mmCIF file of the N, C-alpha and C atoms, coordinates in Angstrom:
data_MODEL
# 
_entry.id   MODEL 
# 
loop_
_atom_site.group_PDB 
_atom_site.id 
_atom_site.type_symbol 
_atom_site.label_atom_id 
_atom_site.label_alt_id 
_atom_site.label_comp_id 
_atom_site.label_asym_id 
_atom_site.label_entity_id 
_atom_site.label_seq_id 
_atom_site.pdbx_PDB_ins_code 
_atom_site.Cartn_x 
_atom_site.Cartn_y 
_atom_site.Cartn_z 
_atom_site.occupancy 
_atom_site.B_iso_or_equiv 
_atom_site.pdbx_formal_charge 
_atom_site.auth_seq_id 
_atom_site.auth_comp_id 
_atom_site.auth_asym_id 
_atom_site.auth_atom_id 
_atom_site.pdbx_PDB_model_num 
ATOM 1   N N  . MET A 1 1  ? 9.466   7.736   -11.901 1.00 0.00 ? 1  MET A N  1 
ATOM 2   C CA . MET A 1 1  ? 8.744   7.085   -12.972 1.00 0.00 ? 1  MET A CA 1 
ATOM 3   C C  . MET A 1 1  ? 7.367   7.721   -13.050 1.00 0.00 ? 1  MET A C  1 
ATOM 4   N N  . GLU A 1 2  ? 7.021   8.182   -14.201 1.00 0.00 ? 2  GLU A N  1 
ATOM 5   C CA . GLU A 1 2  ? 5.735   8.843   -14.374 1.00 0.00 ? 2  GLU A CA 1 
ATOM 6   C C  . GLU A 1 2  ? 4.976   8.186   -15.519 1.00 0.00 ? 2  GLU A C  1 
ATOM 7   N N  . ASN A 1 3  ? 3.704   7.818   -15.235 1.00 0.00 ? 3  ASN A N  1 
ATOM 8   C CA . ASN A 1 3  ? 2.840   7.182   -16.226 1.00 0.00 ? 3  ASN A CA 1 
ATOM 9   C C  . ASN A 1 3  ? 3.522   5.979   -16.885 1.00 0.00 ? 3  ASN A C  1 
ATOM 10  N N  . THR A 1 4  ? 4.161   5.162   -16.070 1.00 0.00 ? 4  THR A N  1 
ATOM 11  C CA . THR A 1 4  ? 4.912   4.016   -16.577 1.00 0.00 ? 4  THR A CA 1 
ATOM 12  C C  . THR A 1 4  ? 4.110   2.740   -16.375 1.00 0.00 ? 4  THR A C  1 
ATOM 13  N N  . ASN A 1 5  ? 4.078   1.894   -17.408 1.00 0.00 ? 5  ASN A N  1 
ATOM 14  C CA . ASN A 1 5  ? 3.410   0.609   -17.304 1.00 0.00 ? 5  ASN A CA 1 
ATOM 15  C C  . ASN A 1 5  ? 4.402   -0.415  -16.779 1.00 0.00 ? 5  ASN A C  1 
ATOM 16  N N  . LEU A 1 6  ? 4.245   -0.766  -15.527 1.00 0.00 ? 6  LEU A N  1 
ATOM 17  C CA . LEU A 1 6  ? 5.086   -1.766  -14.884 1.00 0.00 ? 6  LEU A CA 1 
ATOM 18  C C  . LEU A 1 6  ? 4.268   -3.011  -14.546 1.00 0.00 ? 6  LEU A C  1 
ATOM 19  N N  . GLN A 1 7  ? 3.149   -3.168  -15.216 1.00 0.00 ? 7  GLN A N  1 
ATOM 20  C CA . GLN A 1 7  ? 2.238   -4.282  -14.953 1.00 0.00 ? 7  GLN A CA 1 
ATOM 21  C C  . GLN A 1 7  ? 2.981   -5.603  -15.138 1.00 0.00 ? 7  GLN A C  1 
ATOM 22  N N  . SER A 1 8  ? 2.768   -6.502  -14.184 1.00 0.00 ? 8  SER A N  1 
ATOM 23  C CA . SER A 1 8  ? 3.370   -7.842  -14.176 1.00 0.00 ? 8  SER A CA 1 
ATOM 24  C C  . SER A 1 8  ? 4.895   -7.806  -14.139 1.00 0.00 ? 8  SER A C  1 
ATOM 25  N N  . SER A 1 9  ? 5.465   -6.713  -13.664 1.00 0.00 ? 9  SER A N  1 
ATOM 26  C CA . SER A 1 9  ? 6.926   -6.622  -13.559 1.00 0.00 ? 9  SER A CA 1 
ATOM 27  C C  . SER A 1 9  ? 7.406   -7.345  -12.313 1.00 0.00 ? 9  SER A C  1 
ATOM 28  N N  . SER A 1 10 ? 8.689   -7.605  -12.263 1.00 0.00 ? 10 SER A N  1 
ATOM 29  C CA . SER A 1 10 ? 9.295   -8.266  -11.121 1.00 0.00 ? 10 SER A CA 1 
ATOM 30  C C  . SER A 1 10 ? 10.477  -7.431  -10.653 1.00 0.00 ? 10 SER A C  1 
ATOM 31  N N  . MET A 1 11 ? 10.375  -6.923  -9.414  1.00 0.00 ? 11 MET A N  1 
ATOM 32  C CA . MET A 1 11 ? 11.442  -6.111  -8.826  1.00 0.00 ? 11 MET A CA 1 
ATOM 33  C C  . MET A 1 11 ? 11.821  -6.773  -7.506  1.00 0.00 ? 11 MET A C  1 
ATOM 34  N N  . ASN A 1 12 ? 12.840  -7.588  -7.536  1.00 0.00 ? 12 ASN A N  1 
ATOM 35  C CA . ASN A 1 12 ? 13.251  -8.355  -6.374  1.00 0.00 ? 12 ASN A CA 1 
ATOM 36  C C  . ASN A 1 12 ? 14.577  -7.848  -5.833  1.00 0.00 ? 12 ASN A C  1 
ATOM 37  N N  . GLU A 1 13 ? 14.614  -7.685  -4.519  1.00 0.00 ? 13 GLU A N  1 
ATOM 38  C CA . GLU A 1 13 ? 15.817  -7.245  -3.819  1.00 0.00 ? 13 GLU A CA 1 
ATOM 39  C C  . GLU A 1 13 ? 16.352  -5.925  -4.382  1.00 0.00 ? 13 GLU A C  1 
ATOM 40  N N  . VAL A 1 14 ? 15.435  -4.979  -4.622  1.00 0.00 ? 14 VAL A N  1 
ATOM 41  C CA . VAL A 1 14 ? 15.808  -3.671  -5.148  1.00 0.00 ? 14 VAL A CA 1 
ATOM 42  C C  . VAL A 1 14 ? 16.013  -2.703  -3.985  1.00 0.00 ? 14 VAL A C  1 
ATOM 43  N N  . SER A 1 15 ? 17.015  -1.867  -4.107  1.00 0.00 ? 15 SER A N  1 
ATOM 44  C CA . SER A 1 15 ? 17.268  -0.823  -3.127  1.00 0.00 ? 15 SER A CA 1 
ATOM 45  C C  . SER A 1 15 ? 17.180  0.509   -3.865  1.00 0.00 ? 15 SER A C  1 
ATOM 46  N N  . TRP A 1 16 ? 16.153  1.309   -3.539  1.00 0.00 ? 16 TRP A N  1 
ATOM 47  C CA . TRP A 1 16 ? 15.922  2.564   -4.236  1.00 0.00 ? 16 TRP A CA 1 
ATOM 48  C C  . TRP A 1 16 ? 16.385  3.759   -3.427  1.00 0.00 ? 16 TRP A C  1 
ATOM 49  N N  . LYS A 1 17 ? 16.848  4.780   -4.140  1.00 0.00 ? 17 LYS A N  1 
ATOM 50  C CA . LYS A 1 17 ? 17.132  6.077   -3.538  1.00 0.00 ? 17 LYS A CA 1 
ATOM 51  C C  . LYS A 1 17 ? 16.439  7.117   -4.400  1.00 0.00 ? 17 LYS A C  1 
ATOM 52  N N  . ASN A 1 18 ? 15.665  7.979   -3.766  1.00 0.00 ? 18 ASN A N  1 
ATOM 53  C CA . ASN A 1 18 ? 14.992  9.087   -4.458  1.00 0.00 ? 18 ASN A CA 1 
ATOM 54  C C  . ASN A 1 18 ? 14.109  8.641   -5.621  1.00 0.00 ? 18 ASN A C  1 
ATOM 55  N N  . ILE A 1 19 ? 13.388  7.532   -5.453  1.00 0.00 ? 19 ILE A N  1 
ATOM 56  C CA . ILE A 1 19 ? 12.480  7.057   -6.499  1.00 0.00 ? 19 ILE A CA 1 
ATOM 57  C C  . ILE A 1 19 ? 11.101  7.673   -6.289  1.00 0.00 ? 19 ILE A C  1 
ATOM 58  N N  . VAL A 1 20 ? 10.453  8.027   -7.371  1.00 0.00 ? 20 VAL A N  1 
ATOM 59  C CA . VAL A 1 20 ? 9.103   8.568   -7.321  1.00 0.00 ? 20 VAL A CA 1 
ATOM 60  C C  . VAL A 1 20 ? 8.262   7.790   -8.322  1.00 0.00 ? 20 VAL A C  1 
ATOM 61  N N  . PHE A 1 21 ? 7.109   7.313   -7.862  1.00 0.00 ? 21 PHE A N  1 
ATOM 62  C CA . PHE A 1 21 ? 6.151   6.648   -8.733  1.00 0.00 ? 21 PHE A CA 1 
ATOM 63  C C  . PHE A 1 21 ? 4.943   7.566   -8.852  1.00 0.00 ? 21 PHE A C  1 
ATOM 64  N N  . LEU A 1 22 ? 4.645   8.002   -10.054 1.00 0.00 ? 22 LEU A N  1 
ATOM 65  C CA . LEU A 1 22 ? 3.521   8.899   -10.282 1.00 0.00 ? 22 LEU A CA 1 
ATOM 66  C C  . LEU A 1 22 ? 2.633   8.307   -11.376 1.00 0.00 ? 22 LEU A C  1 
ATOM 67  N N  . GLU A 1 23 ? 1.428   7.914   -10.978 1.00 0.00 ? 23 GLU A N  1 
ATOM 68  C CA . GLU A 1 23 ? 0.429   7.355   -11.891 1.00 0.00 ? 23 GLU A CA 1 
ATOM 69  C C  . GLU A 1 23 ? 0.966   6.179   -12.701 1.00 0.00 ? 23 GLU A C  1 
ATOM 70  N N  . CYS A 1 24 ? 1.645   5.271   -12.023 1.00 0.00 ? 24 CYS A N  1 
ATOM 71  C CA . CYS A 1 24 ? 2.191   4.074   -12.662 1.00 0.00 ? 24 CYS A CA 1 
ATOM 72  C C  . CYS A 1 24 ? 1.233   2.900   -12.492 1.00 0.00 ? 24 CYS A C  1 
ATOM 73  N N  . ASP A 1 25 ? 1.292   1.964   -13.418 1.00 0.00 ? 25 ASP A N  1 
ATOM 74  C CA . ASP A 1 25 ? 0.492   0.737   -13.355 1.00 0.00 ? 25 ASP A CA 1 
ATOM 75  C C  . ASP A 1 25 ? 1.390   -0.376  -12.834 1.00 0.00 ? 25 ASP A C  1 
ATOM 76  N N  . LEU A 1 26 ? 1.180   -0.742  -11.582 1.00 0.00 ? 26 LEU A N  1 
ATOM 77  C CA . LEU A 1 26 ? 1.940   -1.821  -10.945 1.00 0.00 ? 26 LEU A CA 1 
ATOM 78  C C  . LEU A 1 26 ? 1.074   -3.057  -10.719 1.00 0.00 ? 26 LEU A C  1 
ATOM 79  N N  . ASN A 1 27 ? -0.061  -3.143  -11.400 1.00 0.00 ? 27 ASN A N  1 
ATOM 80  C CA . ASN A 1 27 ? -0.956  -4.290  -11.232 1.00 0.00 ? 27 ASN A CA 1 
ATOM 81  C C  . ASN A 1 27 ? -0.206  -5.597  -11.497 1.00 0.00 ? 27 ASN A C  1 
ATOM 82  N N  . LYS A 1 28 ? -0.421  -6.550  -10.601 1.00 0.00 ? 28 LYS A N  1 
ATOM 83  C CA . LYS A 1 28 ? 0.163   -7.891  -10.676 1.00 0.00 ? 28 LYS A CA 1 
ATOM 84  C C  . LYS A 1 28 ? 1.687   -7.884  -10.678 1.00 0.00 ? 28 LYS A C  1 
ATOM 85  N N  . SER A 1 29 ? 2.277   -6.846  -10.117 1.00 0.00 ? 29 SER A N  1 
ATOM 86  C CA . SER A 1 29 ? 3.735   -6.770  -10.026 1.00 0.00 ? 29 SER A CA 1 
ATOM 87  C C  . SER A 1 29 ? 4.234   -7.502  -8.790  1.00 0.00 ? 29 SER A C  1 
ATOM 88  N N  . GLU A 1 30 ? 5.488   -7.827  -8.820  1.00 0.00 ? 30 GLU A N  1 
ATOM 89  C CA . GLU A 1 30 ? 6.134   -8.525  -7.714  1.00 0.00 ? 30 GLU A CA 1 
ATOM 90  C C  . GLU A 1 30 ? 7.228   -7.628  -7.151  1.00 0.00 ? 30 GLU A C  1 
ATOM 91  N N  . LEU A 1 31 ? 7.103   -7.280  -5.870  1.00 0.00 ? 31 LEU A N  1 
ATOM 92  C CA . LEU A 1 31 ? 8.084   -6.443  -5.180  1.00 0.00 ? 31 LEU A CA 1 
ATOM 93  C C  . LEU A 1 31 ? 8.546   -7.205  -3.947  1.00 0.00 ? 31 LEU A C  1 
ATOM 94  N N  . VAL A 1 32 ? 9.427   -8.151  -4.133  1.00 0.00 ? 32 VAL A N  1 
ATOM 95  C CA . VAL A 1 32 ? 9.819   -9.063  -3.061  1.00 0.00 ? 32 VAL A CA 1 
ATOM 96  C C  . VAL A 1 32 ? 11.199  -8.676  -2.528  1.00 0.00 ? 32 VAL A C  1 
ATOM 97  N N  . ARG A 1 33 ? 11.321  -8.697  -1.210  1.00 0.00 ? 33 ARG A N  1 
ATOM 98  C CA . ARG A 1 33 ? 12.556  -8.310  -0.517  1.00 0.00 ? 33 ARG A CA 1 
ATOM 99  C C  . ARG A 1 33 ? 13.028  -6.935  -0.984  1.00 0.00 ? 33 ARG A C  1 
ATOM 100 N N  . THR A 1 34 ? 12.047  -6.029  -1.117  1.00 0.00 ? 34 THR A N  1 
ATOM 101 C CA . THR A 1 34 ? 12.303  -4.658  -1.552  1.00 0.00 ? 34 THR A CA 1 
ATOM 102 C C  . THR A 1 34 ? 11.640  -3.717  -0.559  1.00 0.00 ? 34 THR A C  1 
ATOM 103 N N  . LYS A 1 35 ? 12.418  -3.018  0.220   1.00 0.00 ? 35 LYS A N  1 
ATOM 104 C CA . LYS A 1 35 ? 11.885  -2.101  1.229   1.00 0.00 ? 35 LYS A CA 1 
ATOM 105 C C  . LYS A 1 35 ? 11.163  -0.945  0.550   1.00 0.00 ? 35 LYS A C  1 
ATOM 106 N N  . LEU A 1 36 ? 9.936   -0.674  0.995   1.00 0.00 ? 36 LEU A N  1 
ATOM 107 C CA . LEU A 1 36 ? 9.091   0.350   0.382   1.00 0.00 ? 36 LEU A CA 1 
ATOM 108 C C  . LEU A 1 36 ? 8.878   1.556   1.289   1.00 0.00 ? 36 LEU A C  1 
ATOM 109 N N  . LYS A 1 37 ? 9.620   1.624   2.377   1.00 0.00 ? 37 LYS A N  1 
ATOM 110 C CA . LYS A 1 37 ? 9.475   2.718   3.337   1.00 0.00 ? 37 LYS A CA 1 
ATOM 111 C C  . LYS A 1 37 ? 9.682   4.069   2.661   1.00 0.00 ? 37 LYS A C  1 
ATOM 112 N N  . GLY A 1 38 ? 8.699   4.960   2.859   1.00 0.00 ? 38 GLY A N  1 
ATOM 113 C CA . GLY A 1 38 ? 8.775   6.316   2.350   1.00 0.00 ? 38 GLY A CA 1 
ATOM 114 C C  . GLY A 1 38 ? 8.405   6.473   0.884   1.00 0.00 ? 38 GLY A C  1 
ATOM 115 N N  . ILE A 1 39 ? 8.122   5.380   0.195   1.00 0.00 ? 39 ILE A N  1 
ATOM 116 C CA . ILE A 1 39 ? 7.770   5.468   -1.225  1.00 0.00 ? 39 ILE A CA 1 
ATOM 117 C C  . ILE A 1 39 ? 6.267   5.698   -1.349  1.00 0.00 ? 39 ILE A C  1 
ATOM 118 N N  . ASP A 1 40 ? 5.902   6.703   -2.116  1.00 0.00 ? 40 ASP A N  1 
ATOM 119 C CA . ASP A 1 40 ? 4.506   7.109   -2.279  1.00 0.00 ? 40 ASP A CA 1 
ATOM 120 C C  . ASP A 1 40 ? 3.909   6.433   -3.519  1.00 0.00 ? 40 ASP A C  1 
ATOM 121 N N  . PHE A 1 41 ? 2.985   5.521   -3.269  1.00 0.00 ? 41 PHE A N  1 
ATOM 122 C CA . PHE A 1 41 ? 2.285   4.808   -4.334  1.00 0.00 ? 41 PHE A CA 1 
ATOM 123 C C  . PHE A 1 41 ? 0.851   5.321   -4.493  1.00 0.00 ? 41 PHE A C  1 
ATOM 124 N N  . SER A 1 42 ? 0.503   6.399   -3.833  1.00 0.00 ? 42 SER A N  1 
ATOM 125 C CA . SER A 1 42 ? -0.896  6.823   -3.723  1.00 0.00 ? 42 SER A CA 1 
ATOM 126 C C  . SER A 1 42 ? -1.558  7.177   -5.053  1.00 0.00 ? 42 SER A C  1 
ATOM 127 N N  . THR A 1 43 ? -0.792  7.469   -6.095  1.00 0.00 ? 43 THR A N  1 
ATOM 128 C CA . THR A 1 43 ? -1.397  7.781   -7.399  1.00 0.00 ? 43 THR A CA 1 
ATOM 129 C C  . THR A 1 43 ? -1.304  6.598   -8.369  1.00 0.00 ? 43 THR A C  1 
ATOM 130 N N  . CYS A 1 44 ? -0.791  5.483   -7.893  1.00 0.00 ? 44 CYS A N  1 
ATOM 131 C CA . CYS A 1 44 ? -0.564  4.316   -8.751  1.00 0.00 ? 44 CYS A CA 1 
ATOM 132 C C  . CYS A 1 44 ? -1.665  3.273   -8.590  1.00 0.00 ? 44 CYS A C  1 
ATOM 133 N N  . GLU A 1 45 ? -1.701  2.350   -9.541  1.00 0.00 ? 45 GLU A N  1 
ATOM 134 C CA . GLU A 1 45 ? -2.579  1.182   -9.444  1.00 0.00 ? 45 GLU A CA 1 
ATOM 135 C C  . GLU A 1 45 ? -1.704  -0.013  -9.111  1.00 0.00 ? 45 GLU A C  1 
ATOM 136 N N  . PHE A 1 46 ? -2.134  -0.820  -8.133  1.00 0.00 ? 46 PHE A N  1 
ATOM 137 C CA . PHE A 1 46 ? -1.350  -2.026  -7.842  1.00 0.00 ? 46 PHE A CA 1 
ATOM 138 C C  . PHE A 1 46 ? -2.199  -3.165  -7.297  1.00 0.00 ? 46 PHE A C  1 
ATOM 139 N N  . ASN A 1 47 ? -3.274  -3.476  -7.984  1.00 0.00 ? 47 ASN A N  1 
ATOM 140 C CA . ASN A 1 47 ? -4.096  -4.625  -7.608  1.00 0.00 ? 47 ASN A CA 1 
ATOM 141 C C  . ASN A 1 47 ? -3.342  -5.916  -7.877  1.00 0.00 ? 47 ASN A C  1 
ATOM 142 N N  . GLY A 1 48 ? -3.435  -6.835  -6.946  1.00 0.00 ? 48 GLY A N  1 
ATOM 143 C CA . GLY A 1 48 ? -2.845  -8.152  -7.121  1.00 0.00 ? 48 GLY A CA 1 
ATOM 144 C C  . GLY A 1 48 ? -1.331  -8.197  -7.047  1.00 0.00 ? 48 GLY A C  1 
ATOM 145 N N  . ILE A 1 49 ? -0.725  -7.256  -6.325  1.00 0.00 ? 49 ILE A N  1 
ATOM 146 C CA . ILE A 1 49 ? 0.737   -7.286  -6.221  1.00 0.00 ? 49 ILE A CA 1 
ATOM 147 C C  . ILE A 1 49 ? 1.180   -8.376  -5.254  1.00 0.00 ? 49 ILE A C  1 
ATOM 148 N N  . THR A 1 50 ? 2.415   -8.798  -5.423  1.00 0.00 ? 50 THR A N  1 
ATOM 149 C CA . THR A 1 50 ? 3.060   -9.729  -4.509  1.00 0.00 ? 50 THR A CA 1 
ATOM 150 C C  . THR A 1 50 ? 4.136   -8.950  -3.779  1.00 0.00 ? 50 THR A C  1 
ATOM 151 N N  . VAL A 1 51 ? 4.054   -8.964  -2.455  1.00 0.00 ? 51 VAL A N  1 
ATOM 152 C CA . VAL A 1 51 ? 4.990   -8.192  -1.650  1.00 0.00 ? 51 VAL A CA 1 
ATOM 153 C C  . VAL A 1 51 ? 5.114   -8.841  -0.278  1.00 0.00 ? 51 VAL A C  1 
ATOM 154 N N  . ASN A 1 52 ? 6.291   -8.729  0.331   1.00 0.00 ? 52 ASN A N  1 
ATOM 155 C CA . ASN A 1 52 ? 6.452   -9.191  1.710   1.00 0.00 ? 52 ASN A CA 1 
ATOM 156 C C  . ASN A 1 52 ? 5.810   -8.160  2.629   1.00 0.00 ? 52 ASN A C  1 
ATOM 157 N N  . ILE A 1 53 ? 5.013   -8.619  3.557   1.00 0.00 ? 53 ILE A N  1 
ATOM 158 C CA . ILE A 1 53 ? 4.310   -7.724  4.478   1.00 0.00 ? 53 ILE A CA 1 
ATOM 159 C C  . ILE A 1 53 ? 5.289   -6.796  5.195   1.00 0.00 ? 53 ILE A C  1 
ATOM 160 N N  . SER A 1 54 ? 6.399   -7.325  5.644   1.00 0.00 ? 54 SER A N  1 
ATOM 161 C CA . SER A 1 54 ? 7.363   -6.498  6.391   1.00 0.00 ? 54 SER A CA 1 
ATOM 162 C C  . SER A 1 54 ? 7.965   -5.395  5.521   1.00 0.00 ? 54 SER A C  1 
ATOM 163 N N  . ASP A 1 55 ? 8.037   -5.601  4.218   1.00 0.00 ? 55 ASP A N  1 
ATOM 164 C CA . ASP A 1 55 ? 8.591   -4.587  3.319   1.00 0.00 ? 55 ASP A CA 1 
ATOM 165 C C  . ASP A 1 55 ? 7.636   -3.419  3.094   1.00 0.00 ? 55 ASP A C  1 
ATOM 166 N N  . LEU A 1 56 ? 6.361   -3.583  3.436   1.00 0.00 ? 56 LEU A N  1 
ATOM 167 C CA . LEU A 1 56 ? 5.371   -2.518  3.289   1.00 0.00 ? 56 LEU A CA 1 
ATOM 168 C C  . LEU A 1 56 ? 5.482   -1.442  4.364   1.00 0.00 ? 56 LEU A C  1 
ATOM 169 N N  . ASN A 1 57 ? 6.183   -1.751  5.437   1.00 0.00 ? 57 ASN A N  1 
ATOM 170 C CA . ASN A 1 57 ? 6.298   -0.819  6.553   1.00 0.00 ? 57 ASN A CA 1 
ATOM 171 C C  . ASN A 1 57 ? 6.774   0.551   6.081   1.00 0.00 ? 57 ASN A C  1 
ATOM 172 N N  . GLY A 1 58 ? 5.937   1.572   6.270   1.00 0.00 ? 58 GLY A N  1 
ATOM 173 C CA . GLY A 1 58 ? 6.290   2.937   5.924   1.00 0.00 ? 58 GLY A CA 1 
ATOM 174 C C  . GLY A 1 58 ? 5.947   3.362   4.509   1.00 0.00 ? 58 GLY A C  1 
ATOM 175 N N  . ALA A 1 59 ? 5.387   2.445   3.697   1.00 0.00 ? 59 ALA A N  1 
ATOM 176 C CA . ALA A 1 59 ? 4.963   2.814   2.338   1.00 0.00 ? 59 ALA A CA 1 
ATOM 177 C C  . ALA A 1 59 ? 3.765   3.761   2.434   1.00 0.00 ? 59 ALA A C  1 
ATOM 178 N N  . ILE A 1 60 ? 3.629   4.636   1.462   1.00 0.00 ? 60 ILE A N  1 
ATOM 179 C CA . ILE A 1 60 ? 2.529   5.606   1.446   1.00 0.00 ? 60 ILE A CA 1 
ATOM 180 C C  . ILE A 1 60 ? 1.517   5.171   0.404   1.00 0.00 ? 60 ILE A C  1 
ATOM 181 N N  . VAL A 1 61 ? 0.282   4.935   0.865   1.00 0.00 ? 61 VAL A N  1 
ATOM 182 C CA . VAL A 1 61 ? -0.788  4.463   -0.019  1.00 0.00 ? 61 VAL A CA 1 
ATOM 183 C C  . VAL A 1 61 ? -2.063  5.253   0.246   1.00 0.00 ? 61 VAL A C  1 
ATOM 184 N N  . ASN A 1 62 ? -2.997  5.189   -0.696  1.00 0.00 ? 62 ASN A N  1 
ATOM 185 C CA . ASN A 1 62 ? -4.295  5.826   -0.466  1.00 0.00 ? 62 ASN A CA 1 
ATOM 186 C C  . ASN A 1 62 ? -5.256  4.817   0.181   1.00 0.00 ? 62 ASN A C  1 
ATOM 187 N N  . GLU A 1 63 ? -6.461  5.250   0.495   1.00 0.00 ? 63 GLU A N  1 
ATOM 188 C CA . GLU A 1 63 ? -7.399  4.386   1.230   1.00 0.00 ? 63 GLU A CA 1 
ATOM 189 C C  . GLU A 1 63 ? -7.826  3.163   0.425   1.00 0.00 ? 63 GLU A C  1 
ATOM 190 N N  . PHE A 1 64 ? -7.927  3.270   -0.886  1.00 0.00 ? 64 PHE A N  1 
ATOM 191 C CA . PHE A 1 64 ? -8.322  2.130   -1.710  1.00 0.00 ? 64 PHE A CA 1 
ATOM 192 C C  . PHE A 1 64 ? -7.201  1.098   -1.782  1.00 0.00 ? 64 PHE A C  1 
ATOM 193 N N  . GLN A 1 65 ? -5.987  1.584   -1.860  1.00 0.00 ? 65 GLN A N  1 
ATOM 194 C CA . GLN A 1 65 ? -4.835  0.695   -1.862  1.00 0.00 ? 65 GLN A CA 1 
ATOM 195 C C  . GLN A 1 65 ? -4.698  -0.015  -0.518  1.00 0.00 ? 65 GLN A C  1 
ATOM 196 N N  . ALA A 1 66 ? -4.997  0.690   0.552   1.00 0.00 ? 66 ALA A N  1 
ATOM 197 C CA . ALA A 1 66 ? -4.937  0.084   1.881   1.00 0.00 ? 66 ALA A CA 1 
ATOM 198 C C  . ALA A 1 66 ? -5.927  -1.075  1.981   1.00 0.00 ? 66 ALA A C  1 
ATOM 199 N N  . LEU A 1 67 ? -7.099  -0.906  1.385   1.00 0.00 ? 67 LEU A N  1 
ATOM 200 C CA . LEU A 1 67 ? -8.071  -1.993  1.365   1.00 0.00 ? 67 LEU A CA 1 
ATOM 201 C C  . LEU A 1 67 ? -7.535  -3.185  0.583   1.00 0.00 ? 67 LEU A C  1 
ATOM 202 N N  . GLU A 1 68 ? -6.928  -2.930  -0.545  1.00 0.00 ? 68 GLU A N  1 
ATOM 203 C CA . GLU A 1 68 ? -6.343  -4.005  -1.355  1.00 0.00 ? 68 GLU A CA 1 
ATOM 204 C C  . GLU A 1 68 ? -5.244  -4.722  -0.573  1.00 0.00 ? 68 GLU A C  1 
ATOM 205 N N  . LEU A 1 69 ? -4.402  -3.975  0.103   1.00 0.00 ? 69 LEU A N  1 
ATOM 206 C CA . LEU A 1 69 ? -3.305  -4.565  0.870   1.00 0.00 ? 69 LEU A CA 1 
ATOM 207 C C  . LEU A 1 69 ? -3.797  -5.338  2.083   1.00 0.00 ? 69 LEU A C  1 
ATOM 208 N N  . SER A 1 70 ? -4.970  -4.983  2.592   1.00 0.00 ? 70 SER A N  1 
ATOM 209 C CA . SER A 1 70 ? -5.512  -5.702  3.746   1.00 0.00 ? 70 SER A CA 1 
ATOM 210 C C  . SER A 1 70 ? -5.770  -7.170  3.412   1.00 0.00 ? 70 SER A C  1 
ATOM 211 N N  . LYS A 1 71 ? -5.969  -7.481  2.141   1.00 0.00 ? 71 LYS A N  1 
ATOM 212 C CA . LYS A 1 71 ? -6.161  -8.875  1.717   1.00 0.00 ? 71 LYS A CA 1 
ATOM 213 C C  . LYS A 1 71 ? -4.921  -9.702  1.985   1.00 0.00 ? 71 LYS A C  1 
ATOM 214 N N  . LEU A 1 72 ? -3.755  -9.070  1.890   1.00 0.00 ? 72 LEU A N  1 
ATOM 215 C CA . LEU A 1 72 ? -2.500  -9.781  2.160   1.00 0.00 ? 72 LEU A CA 1 
ATOM 216 C C  . LEU A 1 72 ? -2.400  -10.221 3.609   1.00 0.00 ? 72 LEU A C  1 
ATOM 217 N N  . LEU A 1 73 ? -3.103  -9.489  4.475   1.00 0.00 ? 73 LEU A N  1 
ATOM 218 C CA . LEU A 1 73 ? -3.107  -9.822  5.895   1.00 0.00 ? 73 LEU A CA 1 
ATOM 219 C C  . LEU A 1 73 ? -4.197  -10.825 6.242   1.00 0.00 ? 73 LEU A C  1 
ATOM 220 N N  . GLY A 1 74 ? -5.009  -11.165 5.246   1.00 0.00 ? 74 GLY A N  1 
ATOM 221 C CA . GLY A 1 74 ? -6.113  -12.098 5.479   1.00 0.00 ? 74 GLY A CA 1 
ATOM 222 C C  . GLY A 1 74 ? -7.327  -11.443 6.108   1.00 0.00 ? 74 GLY A C  1 
ATOM 223 N N  . LEU A 1 75 ? -7.364  -10.102 6.090   1.00 0.00 ? 75 LEU A N  1 
ATOM 224 C CA . LEU A 1 75 ? -8.494  -9.392  6.670   1.00 0.00 ? 75 LEU A CA 1 
ATOM 225 C C  . LEU A 1 75 ? -9.692  -9.462  5.745   1.00 0.00 ? 75 LEU A C  1 
ATOM 226 N N  . LYS A 1 76 ? -10.870 -9.541  6.346   1.00 0.00 ? 76 LYS A N  1 
ATOM 227 C CA . LYS A 1 76 ? -12.122 -9.472  5.608   1.00 0.00 ? 76 LYS A CA 1 
ATOM 228 C C  . LYS A 1 76 ? -12.860 -8.244  6.119   1.00 0.00 ? 76 LYS A C  1 
ATOM 229 N N  . ILE A 1 77 ? -13.060 -7.293  5.252   1.00 0.00 ? 77 ILE A N  1 
ATOM 230 C CA . ILE A 1 77 ? -13.682 -6.029  5.643   1.00 0.00 ? 77 ILE A CA 1 
ATOM 231 C C  . ILE A 1 77 ? -15.146 -6.074  5.297   1.00 0.00 ? 77 ILE A C  1 
ATOM 232 N N  . LYS A 1 78 ? -15.954 -5.727  6.270   1.00 0.00 ? 78 LYS A N  1 
ATOM 233 C CA . LYS A 1 78 ? -17.412 -5.783  6.131   1.00 0.00 ? 78 LYS A CA 1 
ATOM 234 C C  . LYS A 1 78 ? -17.962 -4.466  5.679   1.00 0.00 ? 78 LYS A C  1 
# 
């Protein structure tokens, strides 16, 4: 998927093979019970996503996305 607007989308219990996200808008999307291991989101936007913490294991993100995801863990970064 390239330059795709997936804002506020819902992807539940999805199993992907060979998926690529390039500069997609995933803001406020829901990715529940969807394993994200090996999927590169580093060029995408995904503020306010809903995701199971365990499904994030192995996902590829950039440093800004990592900060956003830290909120899901309840971390407060100083």
